[in-house]
Structure formats: C-alpha cells, structure tokens
PDB file of N, CA, C, O and CB in Angstrom:
ATOM      1  N   UNK A   1      80.608 173.625 153.462  1.00  0.00           N
ATOM      2  CA  UNK A   1      81.661 174.167 153.913  1.00  0.00           C
ATOM      3  C   UNK A   1      82.065 173.002 155.454  1.00  0.00           C
ATOM      4  O   UNK A   1      81.416 172.641 156.437  1.00  0.00           O
ATOM      5  CB  UNK A   1      81.249 175.944 154.178  1.00  0.00           C
ATOM      6  N   UNK A   2      83.313 172.771 154.997  1.00  0.00           N
ATOM      7  CA  UNK A   2      83.764 171.595 156.676  1.00  0.00           C
ATOM      8  C   UNK A   2      83.360 172.284 157.538  1.00  0.00           C
ATOM      9  O   UNK A   2      83.296 173.458 157.174  1.00  0.00           O
ATOM     10  CB  UNK A   2      85.504 171.177 157.259  1.00  0.00           C
ATOM     11  N   UNK A   3      82.843 172.004 159.186  1.00  0.00           N
ATOM     12  CA  UNK A   3      83.218 173.260 160.069  1.00  0.00           C
ATOM     13  C   UNK A   3      84.646 172.791 160.355  1.00  0.00           C
ATOM     14  O   UNK A   3      85.161 171.705 160.090  1.00  0.00           O
ATOM     15  CB  UNK A   3      82.208 173.555 161.563  1.00  0.00           C
ATOM     16  N   UNK A   4      85.202 173.944 161.003  1.00  0.00           N
ATOM     17  CA  UNK A   4      86.572 173.453 161.855  1.00  0.00           C
ATOM     18  C   UNK A   4      86.740 173.913 163.293  1.00  0.00           C
ATOM     19  O   UNK A   4      86.669 174.967 163.924  1.00  0.00           O
ATOM     20  CB  UNK A   4      87.899 173.991 161.147  1.00  0.00           C
ATOM     21  N   UNK A   5      87.063 172.288 163.575  1.00  0.00           N
ATOM     22  CA  UNK A   5      86.997 172.496 164.760  1.00  0.00           C
ATOM     23  C   UNK A   5      88.568 172.501 165.732  1.00  0.00           C
ATOM     24  O   UNK A   5      89.646 171.910 165.675  1.00  0.00           O
ATOM     25  CB  UNK A   5      85.996 171.490 165.098  1.00  0.00           C
ATOM     26  N   UNK A   6      87.913 173.555 166.613  1.00  0.00           N
ATOM     27  CA  UNK A   6      89.226 174.278 167.586  1.00  0.00           C
ATOM     28  C   UNK A   6      89.270 173.378 168.370  1.00  0.00           C
ATOM     29  O   UNK A   6      88.347 172.740 168.877  1.00  0.00           O
ATOM     30  CB  UNK A   6      89.109 175.750 168.420  1.00  0.00           C
ATOM     31  N   UNK A   7      90.860 173.261 168.554  1.00  0.00           N
ATOM     32  CA  UNK A   7      91.704 171.965 169.986  1.00  0.00           C
ATOM     33  C   UNK A   7      91.583 173.276 170.913  1.00  0.00           C
ATOM     34  O   UNK A   7      91.553 174.331 170.280  1.00  0.00           O
ATOM     35  CB  UNK A   7      94.042 171.076 169.746  1.00  0.00           C
ATOM     36  N   UNK A   8      91.492 173.395 172.647  1.00  0.00           N
ATOM     37  CA  UNK A   8      91.344 174.202 172.898  1.00  0.00           C
ATOM     38  C   UNK A   8      92.299 174.142 173.501  1.00  0.00           C
ATOM     39  O   UNK A   8      92.795 175.186 173.924  1.00  0.00           O
ATOM     40  CB  UNK A   8      90.450 174.502 173.159  1.00  0.00           C
ATOM     41  N   UNK A   9      93.215 172.250 173.889  1.00  0.00           N
ATOM     42  CA  UNK A   9      94.004 171.989 174.886  1.00  0.00           C
ATOM     43  C   UNK A   9      95.636 172.111 174.088  1.00  0.00           C
ATOM     44  O   UNK A   9      95.715 171.918 172.875  1.00  0.00           O
ATOM     45  CB  UNK A   9      93.519 170.460 175.580  1.00  0.00           C
ATOM     46  N   UNK A  10      96.620 172.377 174.746  1.00  0.00           N
ATOM     47  CA  UNK A  10      97.947 172.493 174.311  1.00  0.00           C
ATOM     48  C   UNK A  10      98.119 172.203 175.021  1.00  0.00           C
ATOM     49  O   UNK A  10      97.348 172.301 175.975  1.00  0.00           O
ATOM     50  CB  UNK A  10      98.634 173.309 173.917  1.00  0.00           C
ATOM     51  N   UNK A  11      99.713 171.409 175.089  1.00  0.00           N
ATOM     52  CA  UNK A  11     101.131 171.225 175.928  1.00  0.00           C
ATOM     53  C   UNK A  11     102.333 171.756 175.716  1.00  0.00           C
ATOM     54  O   UNK A  11     103.155 171.491 174.839  1.00  0.00           O
ATOM     55  CB  UNK A  11     101.524 170.071 175.951  1.00  0.00           C
ATOM     56  N   UNK A  12     102.375 172.553 176.616  1.00  0.00           N
ATOM     57  CA  UNK A  12     103.563 173.590 176.535  1.00  0.00           C
ATOM     58  C   UNK A  12     104.234 172.440 176.749  1.00  0.00           C
ATOM     59  O   UNK A  12     103.874 171.380 177.260  1.00  0.00           O
ATOM     60  CB  UNK A  12     103.799 174.981 177.575  1.00  0.00           C
ATOM     61  N   UNK A  13     105.732 172.962 176.075  1.00  0.00           N
ATOM     62  CA  UNK A  13     107.468 172.142 177.034  1.00  0.00           C
ATOM     63  C   UNK A  13     107.832 174.174 176.947  1.00  0.00           C
ATOM     64  O   UNK A  13     107.662 175.169 176.242  1.00  0.00           O
ATOM     65  CB  UNK A  13     109.351 170.286 175.396  1.00  0.00           C
ATOM     66  N   UNK A  14     108.721 173.448 178.916  1.00  0.00           N
ATOM     67  CA  UNK A  14     109.355 174.275 178.915  1.00  0.00           C
ATOM     68  C   UNK A  14     111.058 174.317 178.029  1.00  0.00           C
ATOM     69  O   UNK A  14     111.908 173.439 177.889  1.00  0.00           O
ATOM     70  CB  UNK A  14     109.221 174.396 180.199  1.00  0.00           C
ATOM     71  N   UNK A  15     111.012 175.495 177.658  1.00  0.00           N
ATOM     72  CA  UNK A  15     112.594 175.555 176.939  1.00  0.00           C
ATOM     73  C   UNK A  15     113.672 175.264 177.622  1.00  0.00           C
ATOM     74  O   UNK A  15     114.715 174.677 177.338  1.00  0.00           O
ATOM     75  CB  UNK A  15     113.008 176.827 176.466  1.00  0.00           C
ATOM     76  N   UNK A  16     112.956 176.141 179.276  1.00  0.00           N
ATOM     77  CA  UNK A  16     114.705 175.556 180.393  1.00  0.00           C
ATOM     78  C   UNK A  16     114.772 174.115 180.557  1.00  0.00           C
ATOM     79  O   UNK A  16     115.607 173.365 180.053  1.00  0.00           O
ATOM     80  CB  UNK A  16     114.781 176.127 182.384  1.00  0.00           C
ATOM     81  N   UNK A  17     113.932 173.851 181.215  1.00  0.00           N
ATOM     82  CA  UNK A  17     113.558 172.352 182.751  1.00  0.00           C
ATOM     83  C   UNK A  17     113.215 171.381 181.617  1.00  0.00           C
ATOM     84  O   UNK A  17     113.648 170.248 181.825  1.00  0.00           O
ATOM     85  CB  UNK A  17     111.671 172.580 184.325  1.00  0.00           C
ATOM     86  N   UNK A  18     112.336 171.591 180.112  1.00  0.00           N
ATOM     87  CA  UNK A  18     111.370 170.301 179.250  1.00  0.00           C
ATOM     88  C   UNK A  18     110.533 170.167 179.963  1.00  0.00           C
ATOM     89  O   UNK A  18     109.552 170.408 179.259  1.00  0.00           O
ATOM     90  CB  UNK A  18     111.877 168.819 178.929  1.00  0.00           C
ATOM     91  N   UNK A  19     110.189 169.943 180.907  1.00  0.00           N
ATOM     92  CA  UNK A  19     108.690 170.740 181.389  1.00  0.00           C
ATOM     93  C   UNK A  19     107.811 170.387 180.665  1.00  0.00           C
ATOM     94  O   UNK A  19     107.628 171.031 179.632  1.00  0.00           O
ATOM     95  CB  UNK A  19     108.551 172.262 181.336  1.00  0.00           C
ATOM     96  N   UNK A  20     106.812 169.024 181.027  1.00  0.00           N
ATOM     97  CA  UNK A  20     105.482 169.854 179.677  1.00  0.00           C
ATOM     98  C   UNK A  20     104.100 169.455 180.689  1.00  0.00           C
ATOM     99  O   UNK A  20     103.770 168.701 181.605  1.00  0.00           O
ATOM    100  CB  UNK A  20     105.298 168.668 177.385  1.00  0.00           C
ATOM    101  N   UNK A  21     103.746 170.186 180.096  1.00  0.00           N
ATOM    102  CA  UNK A  21     101.684 170.601 180.478  1.00  0.00           C
ATOM    103  C   UNK A  21     101.296 171.149 180.377  1.00  0.00           C
ATOM    104  O   UNK A  21     101.523 172.355 180.284  1.00  0.00           O
ATOM    105  CB  UNK A  21     100.868 170.749 181.314  1.00  0.00           C
ATOM    106  N   UNK A  22      99.802 170.086 180.303  1.00  0.00           N
ATOM    107  CA  UNK A  22      98.516 170.520 179.655  1.00  0.00           C
ATOM    108  C   UNK A  22      97.918 171.508 179.926  1.00  0.00           C
ATOM    109  O   UNK A  22      97.733 171.832 181.099  1.00  0.00           O
ATOM    110  CB  UNK A  22      97.666 169.803 179.730  1.00  0.00           C
ATOM    111  N   UNK A  23      97.531 172.128 179.034  1.00  0.00           N
ATOM    112  CA  UNK A  23      97.029 173.838 179.578  1.00  0.00           C
ATOM    113  C   UNK A  23      95.359 174.399 178.759  1.00  0.00           C
ATOM    114  O   UNK A  23      95.521 175.216 177.852  1.00  0.00           O
ATOM    115  CB  UNK A  23      98.641 175.275 178.830  1.00  0.00           C
ATOM    116  N   UNK A  24      94.282 174.101 178.978  1.00  0.00           N
ATOM    117  CA  UNK A  24      93.810 174.873 178.566  1.00  0.00           C
ATOM    118  C   UNK A  24      93.628 176.137 178.037  1.00  0.00           C
ATOM    119  O   UNK A  24      93.111 176.936 178.818  1.00  0.00           O
ATOM    120  CB  UNK A  24      93.575 174.731 178.885  1.00  0.00           C
ATOM    121  N   UNK A  25      93.965 176.640 176.688  1.00  0.00           N
ATOM    122  CA  UNK A  25      94.166 178.137 176.232  1.00  0.00           C
ATOM    123  C   UNK A  25      92.551 179.217 176.744  1.00  0.00           C
ATOM    124  O   UNK A  25      91.427 178.915 177.143  1.00  0.00           O
ATOM    125  CB  UNK A  25      94.419 178.035 174.162  1.00  0.00           C
ATOM    126  N   UNK A  26      93.080 180.186 176.523  1.00  0.00           N
ATOM    127  CA  UNK A  26      91.902 180.379 176.871  1.00  0.00           C
ATOM    128  C   UNK A  26      91.321 181.338 174.748  1.00  0.00           C
ATOM    129  O   UNK A  26      92.037 181.617 173.786  1.00  0.00           O
ATOM    130  CB  UNK A  26      91.981 181.545 178.811  1.00  0.00           C
ATOM    131  N   UNK A  27      89.922 181.476 174.953  1.00  0.00           N
ATOM    132  CA  UNK A  27      89.283 181.866 173.353  1.00  0.00           C
ATOM    133  C   UNK A  27      89.040 183.332 173.160  1.00  0.00           C
ATOM    134  O   UNK A  27      88.533 183.912 172.200  1.00  0.00           O
ATOM    135  CB  UNK A  27      87.730 181.140 173.038  1.00  0.00           C
ATOM    136  N   UNK A  28      89.565 183.854 174.411  1.00  0.00           N
ATOM    137  CA  UNK A  28      89.275 184.982 174.300  1.00  0.00           C
ATOM    138  C   UNK A  28      89.878 186.468 174.587  1.00  0.00           C
ATOM    139  O   UNK A  28      89.193 187.472 174.781  1.00  0.00           O
ATOM    140  CB  UNK A  28      88.500 184.810 174.728  1.00  0.00           C
ATOM    141  N   UNK A  29      91.512 186.393 174.571  1.00  0.00           N
ATOM    142  CA  UNK A  29      92.861 186.591 174.822  1.00  0.00           C
ATOM    143  C   UNK A  29      94.120 185.714 174.240  1.00  0.00           C
ATOM    144  O   UNK A  29      94.057 184.505 174.017  1.00  0.00           O
ATOM    145  CB  UNK A  29      92.885 186.537 176.115  1.00  0.00           C
ATOM    146  N   UNK A  30      95.496 186.701 173.995  1.00  0.00           N
ATOM    147  CA  UNK A  30      96.376 185.953 174.204  1.00  0.00           C
ATOM    148  C   UNK A  30      96.585 185.485 175.365  1.00  0.00           C
ATOM    149  O   UNK A  30      96.051 186.198 176.214  1.00  0.00           O
ATOM    150  CB  UNK A  30      97.210 186.351 173.844  1.00  0.00           C
ATOM    151  N   UNK A  31      97.243 184.412 175.882  1.00  0.00           N
ATOM    152  CA  UNK A  31      98.435 184.039 176.307  1.00  0.00           C
ATOM    153  C   UNK A  31     100.120 184.808 176.528  1.00  0.00           C
ATOM    154  O   UNK A  31     100.965 183.913 176.550  1.00  0.00           O
ATOM    155  CB  UNK A  31      98.439 183.148 175.529  1.00  0.00           C
ATOM    156  N   UNK A  32     100.626 185.955 176.656  1.00  0.00           N
ATOM    157  CA  UNK A  32     101.866 186.559 176.440  1.00  0.00           C
ATOM    158  C   UNK A  32     102.586 186.247 177.591  1.00  0.00           C
ATOM    159  O   UNK A  32     103.731 186.692 177.514  1.00  0.00           O
ATOM    160  CB  UNK A  32     101.816 187.993 176.173  1.00  0.00           C
ATOM    161  N   UNK A  33     102.340 185.615 178.697  1.00  0.00           N
ATOM    162  CA  UNK A  33     103.128 185.042 180.043  1.00  0.00           C
ATOM    163  C   UNK A  33     102.182 183.353 180.037  1.00  0.00           C
ATOM    164  O   UNK A  33     101.083 182.873 179.760  1.00  0.00           O
ATOM    165  CB  UNK A  33     102.761 186.370 181.902  1.00  0.00           C
ATOM    166  N   UNK A  34     103.680 182.945 180.609  1.00  0.00           N
ATOM    167  CA  UNK A  34     103.310 181.479 181.760  1.00  0.00           C
ATOM    168  C   UNK A  34     104.499 181.031 181.933  1.00  0.00           C
ATOM    169  O   UNK A  34     105.487 180.879 181.214  1.00  0.00           O
ATOM    170  CB  UNK A  34     102.305 180.053 181.208  1.00  0.00           C
ATOM    171  N   UNK A  35     104.130 180.767 183.462  1.00  0.00           N
ATOM    172  CA  UNK A  35     104.848 180.382 184.384  1.00  0.00           C
ATOM    173  C   UNK A  35     105.250 179.270 184.434  1.00  0.00           C
ATOM    174  O   UNK A  35     104.427 178.548 184.996  1.00  0.00           O
ATOM    175  CB  UNK A  35     104.452 180.568 185.256  1.00  0.00           C
ATOM    176  N   UNK A  36     106.576 178.490 183.959  1.00  0.00           N
ATOM    177  CA  UNK A  36     106.426 176.737 184.166  1.00  0.00           C
ATOM    178  C   UNK A  36     106.232 176.233 185.549  1.00  0.00           C
ATOM    179  O   UNK A  36     106.865 176.827 186.422  1.00  0.00           O
ATOM    180  CB  UNK A  36     107.797 175.917 183.691  1.00  0.00           C
ATOM    181  N   UNK A  37     105.420 175.179 185.929  1.00  0.00           N
ATOM    182  CA  UNK A  37     105.181 174.908 186.780  1.00  0.00           C
ATOM    183  C   UNK A  37     106.460 174.087 187.545  1.00  0.00           C
ATOM    184  O   UNK A  37     106.604 173.683 188.698  1.00  0.00           O
ATOM    185  CB  UNK A  37     104.068 174.458 186.533  1.00  0.00           C
ATOM    186  N   UNK A  38     107.223 174.048 186.463  1.00  0.00           N
ATOM    187  CA  UNK A  38     108.757 172.821 187.447  1.00  0.00           C
ATOM    188  C   UNK A  38     109.375 173.828 188.035  1.00  0.00           C
ATOM    189  O   UNK A  38     109.332 173.805 189.265  1.00  0.00           O
ATOM    190  CB  UNK A  38     110.292 171.749 186.346  1.00  0.00           C
ATOM    191  N   UNK A  39     110.029 174.850 187.457  1.00  0.00           N
ATOM    192  CA  UNK A  39     111.373 175.774 187.569  1.00  0.00           C
ATOM    193  C   UNK A  39     111.074 177.445 187.365  1.00  0.00           C
ATOM    194  O   UNK A  39     111.789 178.446 187.331  1.00  0.00           O
ATOM    195  CB  UNK A  39     112.517 175.255 186.273  1.00  0.00           C
ATOM    196  N   UNK A  40     109.531 177.162 187.240  1.00  0.00           N
ATOM    197  CA  UNK A  40     109.344 178.754 187.331  1.00  0.00           C
ATOM    198  C   UNK A  40     109.877 179.552 186.449  1.00  0.00           C
ATOM    199  O   UNK A  40     109.485 180.719 186.462  1.00  0.00           O
ATOM    200  CB  UNK A  40     109.812 179.294 188.441  1.00  0.00           C
ATOM    201  N   UNK A  41     110.852 179.168 185.502  1.00  0.00           N
ATOM    202  CA  UNK A  41     110.847 180.600 184.055  1.00  0.00           C
ATOM    203  C   UNK A  41     110.023 181.288 183.739  1.00  0.00           C
ATOM    204  O   UNK A  41     109.258 180.936 184.637  1.00  0.00           O
ATOM    205  CB  UNK A  41     110.974 180.349 182.719  1.00  0.00           C
ATOM    206  N   UNK A  42     109.442 182.045 183.187  1.00  0.00           N
ATOM    207  CA  UNK A  42     108.599 182.513 183.270  1.00  0.00           C
ATOM    208  C   UNK A  42     108.703 182.919 181.072  1.00  0.00           C
ATOM    209  O   UNK A  42     109.389 183.859 180.670  1.00  0.00           O
ATOM    210  CB  UNK A  42     108.683 183.633 184.734  1.00  0.00           C
ATOM    211  N   UNK A  43     108.178 182.319 180.422  1.00  0.00           N
ATOM    212  CA  UNK A  43     107.578 181.786 179.444  1.00  0.00           C
ATOM    213  C   UNK A  43     107.497 183.184 178.886  1.00  0.00           C
ATOM    214  O   UNK A  43     107.172 184.096 179.646  1.00  0.00           O
ATOM    215  CB  UNK A  43     106.312 180.876 179.703  1.00  0.00           C
ATOM    216  N   UNK A  44     107.855 183.502 177.212  1.00  0.00           N
ATOM    217  CA  UNK A  44     107.225 184.708 176.458  1.00  0.00           C
ATOM    218  C   UNK A  44     107.426 184.267 175.157  1.00  0.00           C
ATOM    219  O   UNK A  44     108.391 183.548 174.897  1.00  0.00           O
ATOM    220  CB  UNK A  44     107.867 186.198 176.712  1.00  0.00           C
ATOM    221  N   UNK A  45     106.533 184.653 174.207  1.00  0.00           N
ATOM    222  CA  UNK A  45     105.826 184.239 172.852  1.00  0.00           C
ATOM    223  C   UNK A  45     107.482 184.503 171.861  1.00  0.00           C
ATOM    224  O   UNK A  45     107.706 185.709 171.760  1.00  0.00           O
ATOM    225  CB  UNK A  45     104.082 185.577 172.328  1.00  0.00           C
ATOM    226  N   UNK A  46     108.291 183.850 171.355  1.00  0.00           N
ATOM    227  CA  UNK A  46     109.182 184.018 170.659  1.00  0.00           C
ATOM    228  C   UNK A  46     108.971 184.830 169.373  1.00  0.00           C
ATOM    229  O   UNK A  46     107.920 184.868 168.733  1.00  0.00           O
ATOM    230  CB  UNK A  46     109.600 182.921 170.518  1.00  0.00           C
ATOM    231  N   UNK A  47     110.228 185.538 169.051  1.00  0.00           N
ATOM    232  CA  UNK A  47     110.107 186.953 167.622  1.00  0.00           C
ATOM    233  C   UNK A  47     108.991 185.777 166.987  1.00  0.00           C
ATOM    234  O   UNK A  47     108.831 184.609 167.343  1.00  0.00           O
ATOM    235  CB  UNK A  47     112.144 187.508 166.151  1.00  0.00           C
ATOM    236  N   UNK A  48     108.227 186.636 165.808  1.00  0.00           N
ATOM    237  CA  UNK A  48     107.590 186.499 165.221  1.00  0.00           C
ATOM    238  C   UNK A  48     106.511 185.053 165.630  1.00  0.00           C
ATOM    239  O   UNK A  48     106.338 184.163 164.796  1.00  0.00           O
ATOM    240  CB  UNK A  48     108.338 186.683 164.216  1.00  0.00           C
ATOM    241  N   UNK A  49     105.873 185.012 166.986  1.00  0.00           N
ATOM    242  CA  UNK A  49     104.532 183.937 167.305  1.00  0.00           C
ATOM    243  C   UNK A  49     103.832 185.157 168.356  1.00  0.00           C
ATOM    244  O   UNK A  49     104.588 185.810 169.076  1.00  0.00           O
ATOM    245  CB  UNK A  49     105.033 181.975 168.310  1.00  0.00           C
ATOM    246  N   UNK A  50     102.093 185.442 168.379  1.00  0.00           N
ATOM    247  CA  UNK A  50     101.610 185.789 169.544  1.00  0.00           C
ATOM    248  C   UNK A  50     101.270 184.985 170.706  1.00  0.00           C
ATOM    249  O   UNK A  50     100.588 185.228 171.702  1.00  0.00           O
ATOM    250  CB  UNK A  50     100.739 186.324 169.282  1.00  0.00           C
ATOM    251  N   UNK A  51     101.837 184.098 170.371  1.00  0.00           N
ATOM    252  CA  UNK A  51     101.223 183.754 172.477  1.00  0.00           C
ATOM    253  C   UNK A  51     102.245 182.528 172.646  1.00  0.00           C
ATOM    254  O   UNK A  51     102.933 182.159 171.694  1.00  0.00           O
ATOM    255  CB  UNK A  51      98.851 182.906 172.939  1.00  0.00           C
ATOM    256  N   UNK A  52     102.309 181.919 173.904  1.00  0.00           N
ATOM    257  CA  UNK A  52     103.060 181.172 174.065  1.00  0.00           C
ATOM    258  C   UNK A  52     102.634 180.168 173.630  1.00  0.00           C
ATOM    259  O   UNK A  52     103.594 179.450 173.351  1.00  0.00           O
ATOM    260  CB  UNK A  52     103.432 181.140 175.017  1.00  0.00           C
ATOM    261  N   UNK A  53     101.598 179.634 173.378  1.00  0.00           N
ATOM    262  CA  UNK A  53     100.944 178.457 172.753  1.00  0.00           C
ATOM    263  C   UNK A  53     101.146 178.205 171.070  1.00  0.00           C
ATOM    264  O   UNK A  53     100.892 177.259 170.324  1.00  0.00           O
ATOM    265  CB  UNK A  53      99.402 178.640 173.073  1.00  0.00           C
ATOM    266  N   UNK A  54     101.791 179.675 170.863  1.00  0.00           N
ATOM    267  CA  UNK A  54     102.280 179.401 168.915  1.00  0.00           C
ATOM    268  C   UNK A  54     103.769 179.238 169.112  1.00  0.00           C
ATOM    269  O   UNK A  54     104.459 178.974 168.127  1.00  0.00           O
ATOM    270  CB  UNK A  54     101.968 181.080 167.511  1.00  0.00           C
ATOM    271  N   UNK A  55     104.464 179.409 170.610  1.00  0.00           N
ATOM    272  CA  UNK A  55     106.024 178.881 170.634  1.00  0.00           C
ATOM    273  C   UNK A  55     106.424 178.030 170.920  1.00  0.00           C
ATOM    274  O   UNK A  55     107.249 177.306 170.363  1.00  0.00           O
ATOM    275  CB  UNK A  55     106.769 179.295 171.143  1.00  0.00           C
ATOM    276  N   UNK A  56     105.409 177.869 172.777  1.00  0.00           N
ATOM    277  CA  UNK A  56     105.908 176.393 172.791  1.00  0.00           C
ATOM    278  C   UNK A  56     105.112 175.154 173.435  1.00  0.00           C
ATOM    279  O   UNK A  56     105.422 174.372 174.333  1.00  0.00           O
ATOM    280  CB  UNK A  56     107.165 176.419 173.496  1.00  0.00           C
ATOM    281  N   UNK A  57     103.866 175.288 172.561  1.00  0.00           N
ATOM    282  CA  UNK A  57     102.304 174.388 172.514  1.00  0.00           C
ATOM    283  C   UNK A  57     102.611 173.778 171.323  1.00  0.00           C
ATOM    284  O   UNK A  57     103.096 174.203 170.275  1.00  0.00           O
ATOM    285  CB  UNK A  57     100.643 175.300 172.414  1.00  0.00           C
ATOM    286  N   UNK A  58     102.157 172.478 171.761  1.00  0.00           N
ATOM    287  CA  UNK A  58     101.629 171.250 170.762  1.00  0.00           C
ATOM    288  C   UNK A  58     100.586 171.835 169.646  1.00  0.00           C
ATOM    289  O   UNK A  58     100.492 171.180 168.609  1.00  0.00           O
ATOM    290  CB  UNK A  58     100.754 169.972 171.724  1.00  0.00           C
ATOM    291  N   UNK A  59      99.749 173.088 169.788  1.00  0.00           N
ATOM    292  CA  UNK A  59      98.629 172.812 169.261  1.00  0.00           C
ATOM    293  C   UNK A  59      99.097 174.645 169.413  1.00  0.00           C
ATOM    294  O   UNK A  59      99.667 175.036 170.432  1.00  0.00           O
ATOM    295  CB  UNK A  59      97.200 171.708 170.000  1.00  0.00           C
ATOM    296  N   UNK A  60      98.679 175.821 168.004  1.00  0.00           N
ATOM    297  CA  UNK A  60      98.862 176.824 168.399  1.00  0.00           C
ATOM    298  C   UNK A  60      97.321 177.413 168.317  1.00  0.00           C
ATOM    299  O   UNK A  60      96.420 176.986 167.596  1.00  0.00           O
ATOM    300  CB  UNK A  60      99.982 177.422 167.704  1.00  0.00           C
ATOM    301  N   UNK A  61      97.264 178.520 169.259  1.00  0.00           N
ATOM    302  CA  UNK A  61      95.970 179.393 169.621  1.00  0.00           C
ATOM    303  C   UNK A  61      94.864 178.958 169.217  1.00  0.00           C
ATOM    304  O   UNK A  61      95.149 178.272 168.235  1.00  0.00           O
ATOM    305  CB  UNK A  61      95.946 180.663 169.155  1.00  0.00           C
ATOM    306  N   UNK A  62      93.550 178.930 169.400  1.00  0.00           N
ATOM    307  CA  UNK A  62      92.375 179.628 168.461  1.00  0.00           C
ATOM    308  C   UNK A  62      92.383 180.048 167.360  1.00  0.00           C
ATOM    309  O   UNK A  62      92.093 179.432 166.334  1.00  0.00           O
ATOM    310  CB  UNK A  62      91.921 180.556 168.815  1.00  0.00           C
ATOM    311  N   UNK A  63      92.775 181.328 167.490  1.00  0.00           N
ATOM    312  CA  UNK A  63      92.796 182.247 166.521  1.00  0.00           C
ATOM    313  C   UNK A  63      93.333 181.529 165.788  1.00  0.00           C
ATOM    314  O   UNK A  63      92.592 180.913 165.022  1.00  0.00           O
ATOM    315  CB  UNK A  63      93.317 183.451 166.664  1.00  0.00           C
ATOM    316  N   UNK A  64      94.669 181.308 165.696  1.00  0.00           N
ATOM    317  CA  UNK A  64      95.748 180.449 164.599  1.00  0.00           C
ATOM    318  C   UNK A  64      95.126 179.859 163.858  1.00  0.00           C
ATOM    319  O   UNK A  64      95.138 179.921 162.628  1.00  0.00           O
ATOM    320  CB  UNK A  64      96.702 179.416 165.057  1.00  0.00           C
ATOM    321  N   UNK A  65      94.251 178.948 164.837  1.00  0.00           N
ATOM    322  CA  UNK A  65      94.054 177.294 164.309  1.00  0.00           C
ATOM    323  C   UNK A  65      92.586 177.769 163.393  1.00  0.00           C
ATOM    324  O   UNK A  65      92.034 176.821 162.835  1.00  0.00           O
ATOM    325  CB  UNK A  65      93.708 175.751 165.973  1.00  0.00           C
ATOM    326  N   UNK A  66      91.920 179.169 163.204  1.00  0.00           N
ATOM    327  CA  UNK A  66      90.805 179.527 163.227  1.00  0.00           C
ATOM    328  C   UNK A  66      91.155 179.955 161.403  1.00  0.00           C
ATOM    329  O   UNK A  66      90.678 179.623 160.318  1.00  0.00           O
ATOM    330  CB  UNK A  66      90.369 180.679 164.577  1.00  0.00           C
ATOM    331  N   UNK A  67      92.363 180.951 161.934  1.00  0.00           N
ATOM    332  CA  UNK A  67      93.092 181.339 159.912  1.00  0.00           C
ATOM    333  C   UNK A  67      92.785 182.964 160.438  1.00  0.00           C
ATOM    334  O   UNK A  67      92.467 183.980 159.819  1.00  0.00           O
ATOM    335  CB  UNK A  67      91.639 180.542 157.719  1.00  0.00           C
ATOM    336  N   UNK A  68      93.031 182.693 161.832  1.00  0.00           N
ATOM    337  CA  UNK A  68      92.321 184.514 162.183  1.00  0.00           C
ATOM    338  C   UNK A  68      93.977 185.092 162.388  1.00  0.00           C
ATOM    339  O   UNK A  68      94.914 184.342 162.664  1.00  0.00           O
ATOM    340  CB  UNK A  68      90.923 184.812 164.269  1.00  0.00           C
ATOM    341  N   UNK A  69      94.119 186.847 162.152  1.00  0.00           N
ATOM    342  CA  UNK A  69      95.388 187.011 163.350  1.00  0.00           C
ATOM    343  C   UNK A  69      95.024 187.055 164.826  1.00  0.00           C
ATOM    344  O   UNK A  69      94.029 187.425 165.449  1.00  0.00           O
ATOM    345  CB  UNK A  69      96.194 188.426 163.166  1.00  0.00           C
ATOM    346  N   UNK A  70      96.466 186.423 165.222  1.00  0.00           N
ATOM    347  CA  UNK A  70      96.466 186.769 166.948  1.00  0.00           C
ATOM    348  C   UNK A  70      95.936 188.051 167.637  1.00  0.00           C
ATOM    349  O   UNK A  70      95.781 189.097 167.007  1.00  0.00           O
ATOM    350  CB  UNK A  70      97.903 186.806 167.449  1.00  0.00           C
ATOM    351  N   UNK A  71      95.663 187.925 168.972  1.00  0.00           N
ATOM    352  CA  UNK A  71      94.711 189.166 169.553  1.00  0.00           C
ATOM    353  C   UNK A  71      95.791 189.942 169.343  1.00  0.00           C
ATOM    354  O   UNK A  71      95.748 191.144 169.605  1.00  0.00           O
ATOM    355  CB  UNK A  71      94.002 189.201 171.210  1.00  0.00           C
TER     356      UNK A  71
END
C-alpha cells in the first residue's frame, strides 16, 4: 500500500482583493475563519466545503487529503 503524503501548506487567495498568502494548515482542527492579511476580509468556507483551505486554498485540508471527513 502506498504511503499518503499529506501537504501541510496551502496558498490562500482572498476572493475580495486577490491577495495570496502561504499558510500552515492545522492537523488537529478545521480552520473555519481566516483574516486576509491585506484587506482584512474574514473568509468563511463556501457552501459544501468544510474549511477555508478547501474553499480558497491551493491544497485541501489534511483530513480531506487523507480521504476522511473533515472535522
């Protein structure tokens, strides 16, 4: 069985100002809110997504990468 390699960083793009920021994802909890470092917009997951990384990041959160349900 192949080992699953979990990516722990994701680049979040703010939908309001398009600012990009590389962030470390938590492995023990979902991140439901994220404050944009440029414009201050508070990001929340889109409908059907479990966290801000799944909605605005380049890489989904660790539980989703593992094929599990999110927090």
